[in-house]
SESELO-42838 format. One line per 2 residues: number of its first residue (from 1); their letters; for each residue x, y, z of C-alpha. Coordinates in Angstrom, 1 decimal. Last residue first. Example, Ala and Ser with C-alpha at 12.3 -4.5 7.8 and 13.67 -1.06 7.14 Angstrom:
residues 2
2 = SA = 13.7/-1.1/7.1 ~ 12.3/-4.5/7.8;
end
This chain:
residues 478
478 = IR = -19.3/-15.3/-6.1 ~ -17.2/-12.8/-4.3;
476 = AS = -13.8/-14.5/-4.7 ~ -14.4/-15.1/-8.4;
474 = RS = -15.6/-11.5/-8.9 ~ -12.3/-10.2/-7.5;
472 = AI = -12.5/-7.7/-4.8 ~ -11.9/-4.1/-5.7;
470 = PS = -12.6/-1.5/-3.1 ~ -9.5/0.6/-3.7;
468 = PT = -9.6/3.1/-0.9 ~ -6.9/5.8/-0.7;
466 = PE = -6.4/6.5/3.0 ~ -7.9/3.1/3.8;
464 = QR = -11.3/2.8/5.5 ~ -11.5/-0.3/7.6;
462 = LP = -14.5/-2.6/7.7 ~ -14.8/-2.3/3.9;
460 = LW = -18.3/-2.3/2.4 ~ -19.7/-4.8/-0.1;
458 = LL = -23.4/-4.7/-1.1 ~ -24.6/-7.9/-2.8;
456 = FE = -28.1/-7.5/-4.4 ~ -30.4/-10.5/-4.8;
454 = AG = -33.0/-11.5/-7.4 ~ -36.0/-13.8/-7.4;
452 = GG = -36.2/-17.5/-8.1 ~ -34.5/-20.6/-6.7;
450 = AR = -31.2/-20.2/-8.5 ~ -31.1/-16.5/-7.5;
448 = NR = -30.6/-13.8/-10.0 ~ -27.6/-11.3/-9.9;
446 = AE = -26.9/-7.8/-8.8 ~ -23.6/-6.3/-7.6;
444 = IS = -22.7/-3.3/-5.4 ~ -19.2/-2.0/-4.5;
442 = GG = -17.2/-0.5/-1.7 ~ -14.9/2.4/-1.0;
440 = HQ = -17.6/4.4/0.9 ~ -18.1/6.7/-2.1;
438 = LA = -18.4/3.8/-4.4 ~ -21.2/2.2/-2.3;
436 = VK = -23.1/5.5/-2.0 ~ -22.9/6.0/-5.8;
434 = QV = -24.1/2.5/-6.4 ~ -27.1/3.0/-4.1;
432 = VA = -27.9/6.3/-5.8 ~ -27.9/4.6/-9.2;
430 = LG = -30.2/1.9/-7.7 ~ -32.8/4.5/-6.7;
428 = LG = -32.4/6.7/-9.8 ~ -34.6/5.1/-12.4;
426 = TG = -37.5/7.4/-11.7 ~ -40.1/4.7/-11.3;
424 = ES = -43.8/5.2/-12.1 ~ -44.1/2.7/-15.0;
422 = KT = -41.4/0.4/-13.6 ~ -38.7/-1.1/-15.8;
420 = TF = -36.2/1.6/-15.0 ~ -33.0/3.2/-16.4;
418 = FP = -32.9/6.8/-15.3 ~ -29.3/6.6/-14.1;
416 = LF = -27.6/3.3/-15.1 ~ -27.5/0.8/-12.2;
414 = IK = -30.0/-1.6/-13.8 ~ -28.1/-1.7/-17.1;
412 = QL = -25.8/-4.7/-17.0 ~ -28.5/-7.0/-15.5;
410 = DA = -31.2/-5.7/-17.9 ~ -30.6/-8.2/-20.8;
408 = EP = -30.6/-11.1/-18.3 ~ -34.0/-10.1/-17.1;
406 = IG = -34.0/-9.5/-13.3 ~ -35.8/-11.9/-11.0;
404 = AG = -39.5/-12.8/-10.8 ~ -39.9/-11.8/-7.2;
402 = ND = -38.9/-13.6/-4.0 ~ -36.5/-11.0/-2.7;
400 = AV = -32.8/-10.8/-1.6 ~ -30.7/-8.2/0.0;
398 = CI = -27.1/-9.6/0.7 ~ -24.8/-7.5/3.0;
396 = RQ = -21.1/-8.3/2.9 ~ -19.0/-6.4/5.4;
394 = WK = -15.4/-6.7/4.2 ~ -12.0/-7.6/5.8;
392 = KG = -8.8/-7.0/3.8 ~ -5.9/-9.4/3.1;
390 = AL = -6.9/-9.9/-0.5 ~ -10.5/-10.8/0.5;
388 = EE = -11.7/-11.5/4.0 ~ -15.4/-12.0/4.6;
386 = IT = -17.8/-10.9/7.3 ~ -21.4/-11.9/6.6;
384 = GS = -24.8/-10.2/6.6 ~ -28.2/-11.2/5.6;
382 = MS = -31.2/-9.0/4.5 ~ -34.4/-10.8/3.5;
380 = VR = -37.3/-9.5/1.5 ~ -40.7/-11.2/1.1;
378 = PQ = -43.7/-10.2/-0.8 ~ -46.7/-12.5/0.1;
376 = AS = -49.0/-13.0/-2.9 ~ -45.9/-13.2/-5.1;
374 = VG = -45.5/-11.8/-8.6 ~ -46.7/-8.2/-8.7;
372 = EA = -45.5/-7.4/-5.2 ~ -42.1/-9.1/-5.5;
370 = AQ = -40.3/-6.4/-7.6 ~ -41.8/-3.6/-5.3;
368 = VG = -40.5/-5.5/-2.2 ~ -37.1/-5.9/-3.7;
366 = NR = -36.8/-2.2/-4.7 ~ -37.9/-1.2/-1.2;
364 = AL = -35.1/-3.3/0.3 ~ -32.4/-1.9/-2.0;
362 = NL = -33.6/1.7/-1.5 ~ -33.7/1.2/2.2;
360 = LA = -30.2/-0.2/2.2 ~ -28.8/2.8/0.3;
358 = QR = -30.7/5.3/2.5 ~ -29.3/3.7/5.7;
356 = LL = -25.8/3.8/4.2 ~ -26.3/7.5/3.4;
354 = AE = -27.6/8.4/6.8 ~ -24.9/6.4/8.7;
352 = DG = -22.0/8.0/6.8 ~ -19.0/5.7/7.0;
350 = PL = -16.5/3.7/9.1 ~ -17.6/0.2/10.0;
348 = EE = -19.3/-1.5/13.0 ~ -20.1/-5.2/12.5;
346 = FS = -23.0/-7.2/11.2 ~ -23.2/-11.0/11.3;
344 = GE = -26.2/-12.9/10.1 ~ -30.0/-12.2/10.1;
342 = WQ = -32.7/-9.9/8.7 ~ -36.3/-10.5/7.7;
340 = VV = -38.8/-8.3/6.1 ~ -42.3/-9.6/5.3;
338 = CG = -44.5/-7.3/3.1 ~ -48.2/-6.4/3.6;
336 = PI = -47.5/-3.5/5.9 ~ -45.5/-1.4/3.4;
334 = TE = -44.6/1.9/5.2 ~ -44.4/0.3/8.7;
332 = QL = -42.7/-2.9/7.5 ~ -40.1/-0.9/5.6;
330 = EE = -39.3/1.3/8.6 ~ -38.7/-1.7/10.8;
328 = AV = -36.5/-3.5/8.3 ~ -34.4/-0.3/7.8;
326 = KA = -34.1/0.3/11.5 ~ -32.9/-3.3/12.1;
324 = VV = -30.3/-2.9/9.2 ~ -29.0/0.3/10.8;
322 = SQ = -28.7/-1.2/14.2 ~ -26.8/-4.2/12.9;
320 = MP = -24.6/-1.8/10.8 ~ -23.3/0.1/13.8;
318 = VT = -21.7/3.1/12.0 ~ -18.5/4.6/13.4;
316 = EY = -18.2/8.0/11.8 ~ -16.9/9.3/8.5;
314 = CI = -18.5/12.6/7.3 ~ -19.1/11.9/3.7;
312 = EL = -19.6/14.8/1.3 ~ -21.5/13.4/-1.6;
310 = PK = -21.3/15.3/-4.8 ~ -24.9/16.3/-5.9;
308 = AF = -26.1/14.4/-9.0 ~ -28.0/11.7/-7.1;
306 = RL = -29.6/13.9/-4.6 ~ -30.4/16.4/-7.3;
304 = FE = -32.0/13.6/-9.3 ~ -34.1/12.5/-6.4;
302 = TV = -35.3/16.1/-5.8 ~ -36.0/16.5/-9.6;
300 = VH = -38.1/13.3/-9.6 ~ -40.0/14.3/-6.4;
298 = TL = -40.6/17.7/-7.8 ~ -42.0/16.2/-11.0;
296 = AR = -44.4/14.0/-9.0 ~ -45.5/17.0/-6.9;
294 = TQ = -45.9/19.2/-10.0 ~ -48.1/16.5/-11.5;
292 = DL = -50.3/16.2/-8.5 ~ -50.6/20.0/-8.2;
290 = IR = -51.7/20.3/-11.9 ~ -54.2/17.5/-11.4;
288 = ES = -55.7/19.4/-8.4 ~ -55.8/22.6/-10.4;
286 = SD = -57.7/20.8/-13.2 ~ -60.2/19.5/-10.7;
284 = RV = -60.7/23.0/-9.3 ~ -61.3/24.4/-12.8;
282 = EG = -63.8/21.7/-13.6 ~ -66.1/22.6/-10.7;
280 = TA = -66.0/23.2/-7.0 ~ -64.6/25.7/-4.5;
278 = VE = -62.7/27.9/-6.8 ~ -60.4/30.6/-5.3;
276 = SR = -58.3/28.2/-3.2 ~ -57.7/25.9/-6.1;
274 = II = -56.6/28.7/-8.4 ~ -54.1/29.9/-5.7;
272 = QA = -52.8/26.4/-5.2 ~ -52.3/26.0/-9.0;
270 = YG = -50.4/29.3/-9.0 ~ -48.0/28.1/-6.3;
268 = SI = -47.5/24.7/-7.9 ~ -46.5/26.4/-11.1;
266 = TA = -44.0/28.6/-9.3 ~ -42.5/25.7/-7.3;
264 = LS = -42.2/23.7/-10.6 ~ -40.3/26.6/-12.1;
262 = NK = -37.9/26.7/-9.1 ~ -37.4/22.9/-9.3;
260 = FE = -36.7/23.0/-13.0 ~ -34.1/25.8/-12.4;
258 = HA = -32.4/23.6/-9.8 ~ -32.4/20.6/-12.1;
256 = IG = -30.7/22.6/-14.8 ~ -28.0/23.9/-12.5;
254 = AS = -27.3/20.4/-11.1 ~ -27.3/18.9/-14.6;
252 = ME = -23.9/19.6/-15.9 ~ -21.8/19.4/-12.7;
250 = GL = -23.6/16.3/-11.5 ~ -23.4/14.5/-14.8;
248 = AA = -19.7/15.2/-15.1 ~ -19.1/13.9/-11.5;
246 = LN = -21.3/10.9/-12.1 ~ -19.5/10.1/-15.4;
244 = EK = -16.1/10.4/-13.7 ~ -17.2/8.2/-10.8;
242 = WR = -18.6/5.6/-13.2 ~ -15.5/5.7/-15.3;
240 = IQ = -13.4/5.0/-12.2 ~ -15.7/2.1/-11.3;
238 = KQ = -15.3/0.6/-14.7 ~ -11.6/1.0/-14.6;
236 = LA = -11.5/-0.8/-11.2 ~ -13.6/-3.6/-12.6;
234 = TL = -11.4/-3.9/-15.6 ~ -8.3/-4.0/-13.4;
232 = ET = -9.8/-6.7/-11.2 ~ -10.7/-8.8/-14.2;
230 = LD = -7.4/-8.1/-16.0 ~ -5.9/-11.6/-15.5;
228 = SM = -2.7/-11.7/-17.5 ~ -1.8/-14.0/-20.4;
226 = LC = 1.3/-15.0/-22.4 ~ 0.8/-17.4/-25.2;
224 = LA = 3.6/-19.1/-27.2 ~ 2.6/-20.9/-30.3;
222 = GS = 3.8/-24.0/-32.1 ~ 6.1/-25.5/-34.9;
220 = VK = 5.5/-22.8/-37.5 ~ 7.8/-23.5/-40.4;
218 = ME = 10.9/-21.6/-41.6 ~ 12.4/-22.9/-44.9;
216 = AA = 16.1/-23.0/-45.5 ~ 17.3/-21.3/-48.7;
214 = PP = 18.0/-23.4/-51.9 ~ 21.6/-23.1/-53.2;
212 = VL = 22.0/-20.9/-56.3 ~ 23.6/-22.4/-59.4;
210 = DN = 21.6/-25.5/-59.5 ~ 22.8/-27.9/-62.3;
208 = AM = 24.1/-30.6/-59.9 ~ 20.9/-30.6/-57.8;
206 = RV = 20.9/-29.4/-54.2 ~ 19.0/-31.7/-51.8;
204 = PA = 16.0/-30.0/-50.2 ~ 16.5/-27.5/-47.4;
202 = RV = 16.1/-28.8/-43.8 ~ 13.2/-27.0/-42.1;
200 = SR = 14.1/-24.3/-39.6 ~ 11.8/-23.9/-36.6;
198 = YI = 9.3/-21.1/-35.9 ~ 7.3/-20.4/-32.7;
196 = PS = 4.3/-18.2/-33.3 ~ 3.4/-15.2/-31.0;
194 = IT = 0.4/-14.6/-28.7 ~ 0.1/-11.8/-26.2;
192 = VG = -3.0/-11.9/-24.0 ~ -4.9/-9.7/-21.6;
190 = LH = -7.7/-11.6/-20.0 ~ -11.1/-10.5/-18.7;
188 = RV = -12.8/-13.1/-16.7 ~ -16.5/-14.2/-16.9;
186 = EG = -17.4/-16.8/-14.2 ~ -19.7/-19.7/-15.2;
184 = ES = -18.1/-22.2/-13.0 ~ -16.3/-23.9/-15.9;
182 = TL = -14.7/-20.5/-16.7 ~ -15.8/-18.1/-19.4;
180 = HE = -12.9/-16.2/-20.9 ~ -13.3/-12.7/-22.3;
178 = VE = -10.5/-11.4/-24.5 ~ -8.1/-8.5/-24.6;
176 = GR = -5.2/-8.3/-27.0 ~ -1.8/-6.8/-26.1;
174 = QF = 0.0/-8.2/-29.1 ~ -1.4/-10.8/-31.4;
172 = TK = 1.0/-12.5/-34.0 ~ -0.2/-14.5/-37.0;
170 = GD = 1.8/-17.5/-38.1 ~ -1.1/-18.7/-40.3;
168 = RI = -2.1/-22.0/-38.8 ~ -0.5/-21.8/-35.4;
166 = CA = -1.3/-18.1/-34.8 ~ -4.8/-18.3/-36.4;
164 = TL = -5.6/-21.3/-34.2 ~ -4.4/-19.5/-31.1;
162 = MK = -6.5/-16.5/-31.9 ~ -9.6/-18.6/-32.4;
160 = AL = -9.0/-20.4/-29.1 ~ -8.8/-17.1/-27.3;
158 = DS = -12.0/-15.8/-28.8 ~ -14.0/-18.9/-27.8;
156 = DS = -15.7/-21.0/-30.5 ~ -13.4/-24.1/-30.2;
154 = GL = -13.8/-24.3/-26.5 ~ -11.1/-23.1/-24.1;
152 = IE = -10.1/-26.5/-22.6 ~ -10.9/-28.8/-25.4;
150 = KY = -9.7/-26.3/-28.0 ~ -6.4/-26.0/-26.0;
148 = SR = -5.8/-29.7/-26.3 ~ -4.5/-31.4/-23.2;
146 = YR = -0.8/-32.4/-22.5 ~ -0.5/-29.9/-19.7;
144 = LT = -3.6/-28.0/-18.5 ~ -4.7/-29.6/-15.2;
142 = RI = -5.7/-26.9/-12.7 ~ -8.3/-25.0/-14.6;
140 = GL = -9.6/-21.5/-13.6 ~ -8.2/-19.9/-16.8;
138 = AD = -6.3/-17.2/-15.0 ~ -5.3/-19.5/-12.1;
136 = EA = -4.0/-22.2/-14.4 ~ -2.1/-19.6/-16.4;
134 = AP = -0.5/-18.2/-13.2 ~ 0.3/-21.8/-12.1;
132 = NT = 2.6/-22.4/-15.1 ~ 2.2/-24.1/-18.5;
130 = ST = 4.1/-26.4/-20.9 ~ 3.2/-28.8/-23.7;
128 = IA = -0.4/-27.7/-24.4 ~ -1.5/-29.8/-27.4;
126 = GT = -2.7/-28.1/-30.6 ~ -0.9/-30.3/-33.1;
124 = AS = 1.7/-27.5/-33.8 ~ 2.6/-27.5/-30.1;
122 = IL = 1.3/-25.0/-27.5 ~ 3.3/-23.3/-24.8;
120 = LL = 1.0/-21.5/-22.3 ~ 2.3/-19.0/-19.9;
118 = GT = 0.4/-16.9/-17.3 ~ 2.1/-13.8/-16.0;
116 = PM = 3.1/-13.5/-12.4 ~ 6.1/-15.8/-13.1;
114 = NR = 6.9/-18.0/-10.2 ~ 6.6/-21.3/-12.1;
112 = TV = 8.4/-20.1/-15.2 ~ 11.3/-18.6/-13.2;
110 = EE = 11.5/-21.8/-11.1 ~ 11.5/-24.0/-14.3;
108 = TL = 14.1/-21.9/-16.0 ~ 16.4/-22.1/-12.9;
106 = RE = 15.9/-25.8/-12.6 ~ 16.8/-26.2/-16.3;
104 = SE = 19.9/-24.0/-16.0 ~ 21.0/-26.0/-13.0;
102 = QA = 20.5/-29.3/-14.9 ~ 22.4/-27.9/-17.8;
100 = RE = 25.3/-26.7/-15.6 ~ 25.4/-30.1/-13.8;
98 = QA = 25.5/-31.9/-17.1 ~ 28.3/-29.6/-18.4;
96 = LL = 30.3/-30.3/-15.2 ~ 29.8/-34.0/-15.6;
94 = HL = 31.0/-33.8/-19.2 ~ 34.1/-31.8/-18.2;
92 = RA = 35.0/-34.3/-15.5 ~ 34.5/-37.2/-17.9;
90 = LE = 36.7/-35.4/-20.5 ~ 39.4/-34.9/-17.8;
88 = KE = 39.3/-38.5/-16.8 ~ 39.5/-39.6/-20.5;
86 = QA = 42.5/-37.2/-21.0 ~ 44.3/-38.8/-18.0;
84 = RL = 43.5/-42.3/-19.4 ~ 44.9/-41.3/-22.8;
82 = KE = 48.1/-40.1/-21.1 ~ 48.4/-43.3/-19.2;
80 = IV = 47.9/-45.3/-22.4 ~ 50.5/-43.3/-24.3;
78 = GQ = 53.0/-43.8/-21.5 ~ 52.3/-47.5/-21.4;
76 = MS = 52.7/-47.7/-25.2 ~ 56.1/-46.1/-25.0;
74 = AT = 57.2/-48.3/-22.1 ~ 56.2/-51.4/-24.0;
72 = MF = 57.9/-50.2/-27.2 ~ 61.2/-49.5/-25.3;
70 = AS = 61.1/-52.8/-23.5 ~ 60.6/-54.7/-26.8;
68 = PN = 63.4/-52.7/-28.5 ~ 66.0/-53.3/-25.7;
66 = EI = 68.7/-50.7/-26.3 ~ 65.9/-48.2/-25.6;
64 = DA = 66.0/-49.1/-21.9 ~ 62.8/-47.9/-20.5;
62 = NP = 62.3/-44.7/-18.5 ~ 60.1/-45.3/-15.4;
60 = ST = 56.3/-45.0/-15.7 ~ 54.5/-41.9/-14.5;
58 = WD = 55.1/-40.1/-17.8 ~ 56.1/-36.4/-17.6;
56 = ET = 59.5/-36.6/-19.4 ~ 58.5/-39.7/-21.5;
54 = AS = 58.7/-38.0/-24.9 ~ 61.8/-35.9/-24.0;
52 = AA = 63.7/-38.9/-22.8 ~ 62.6/-41.1/-25.7;
50 = QS = 63.8/-38.5/-28.2 ~ 67.2/-38.1/-26.4;
48 = RM = 67.7/-41.8/-26.4 ~ 66.7/-42.1/-30.0;
46 = FK = 69.3/-39.6/-31.0 ~ 72.0/-41.4/-29.0;
44 = RL = 71.0/-44.7/-30.7 ~ 71.3/-43.1/-34.1;
42 = MH = 74.6/-41.5/-33.3 ~ 76.1/-44.9/-32.2;
40 = IL = 74.6/-46.7/-35.3 ~ 76.2/-44.0/-37.5;
38 = FV = 79.6/-44.4/-35.8 ~ 79.5/-48.2/-36.2;
36 = IG = 78.6/-47.8/-39.9 ~ 81.4/-45.3/-40.4;
34 = GI = 83.9/-47.7/-38.6 ~ 82.9/-50.6/-40.8;
32 = LI = 83.4/-48.5/-43.9 ~ 86.8/-47.2/-42.7;
30 = VL = 87.9/-50.8/-42.0 ~ 86.8/-52.0/-45.4;
28 = LA = 88.6/-49.1/-47.1 ~ 91.8/-50.0/-45.2;
26 = IS = 91.6/-53.7/-46.1 ~ 91.1/-52.8/-49.7;
24 = IQ = 94.1/-50.5/-49.7 ~ 96.3/-53.2/-48.0;
22 = VN = 95.3/-55.7/-50.6 ~ 96.0/-53.3/-53.4;
20 = ET = 99.5/-52.6/-52.1 ~ 100.4/-56.3/-51.8;
18 = PV = 100.0/-56.9/-55.5 ~ 97.8/-59.7/-56.5;
16 = PT = 99.5/-62.9/-57.9 ~ 97.9/-64.2/-61.2;
14 = MH = 95.8/-67.1/-60.6 ~ 96.4/-71.0/-60.8;
12 = KA = 98.2/-71.4/-57.5 ~ 95.9/-69.0/-55.9;
10 = AP = 93.1/-71.4/-56.1 ~ 94.4/-73.4/-53.1;
8 = AL = 94.4/-70.2/-51.0 ~ 90.9/-69.0/-51.8;
6 = IA = 89.3/-71.1/-49.2 ~ 91.8/-70.2/-46.5;
4 = FN = 91.5/-66.5/-47.3 ~ 87.8/-66.6/-47.0;
2 = LM = 88.0/-68.3/-43.6 ~ 90.4/-65.7/-42.3;
end
């Protein structure tokens, strides 16, 4: 209406517009306005449907989309609530992942700690980063972590050299056997498996003219060492080899020794006939020398047969205190100049009394003979103790002397048959002792005393098992 009022004065000077054109213009304007209203209505309806579907699961009430500010606030609130819910879910998943990682770490630590095999994890710098109790027991050291393996093992030891070759050259050792000397001077046999640990080194930056991308380099970042203490197994294998050697030696030489003994009996008989026919003179002296030599050879052959013959043990209850007292009494009667003492605890045990008495007599006589050329007053002591090793009770008898001791080079050979350092010895006395100990399920050891002289440790089980395995670890014994 305002437009028409303004244009009215000017109409006096213009050409009159036909009525039909005005009506058509008004109709087109009405149609245009109606279309715009219809489009706005449809757009609002569409936005309502979209807002309803977007906020279907929101906790906040639906906003009135006719108010743009309220609609935007409601939309942002819904998005924030959804983000908070997702944040809570992510926090829950993160906590669950942490718990799983901690549980996995605890499980790995428990498995490592309870492994019967020793484990050493060594870095590229030579520091021990991880270990377990089995490794500490095998090496005889309680504090291993964060120390250098060369400091613990010694740079010249076989195990240290193998670890150095693994870290430096990436060399792998499978089922190797080494000897380890503990801080207490004990030699242990260890079975080891050593393998390098590799890590991937980032490849250098690729140049624009490189057609082939450089491959990633693998570098040694440490070493993994698994070890087992084979000391007891080595001792058991040694005893088995001894038994096999003794059996083979007995079967081979029993017949030969028997023939020797028959021939010596014949020679001795002829020598006695010659001696009886000649009262004096050179012939009689020669026959006496023949008889002396045949007696000595007969003694050697008899000792050899006693050693080579398989022992048939008739198990009975043996009072060891009575046996030790008889051995001391007999030794003092046969060698009046020696002093024999015995003390300690001795219990009854299953075995053959005659064989055990012979073994103790051989050990005591050997000690007296070793002390005669060194001390003016040869002295031998026999002491007994009861010890428990690996859940089994043992009678331990120590026979010590005040002689010069055993040369270090001979310690590993004194139990070999026919090995002797005496001019008139047969070399079978200690071999017989070892055989008796093995047949009774025990063992015998020799070592030098700190104050001078030598001592022999005889171990006998107080209870005989159906299949005796008389192995006590050297560490427990010494």
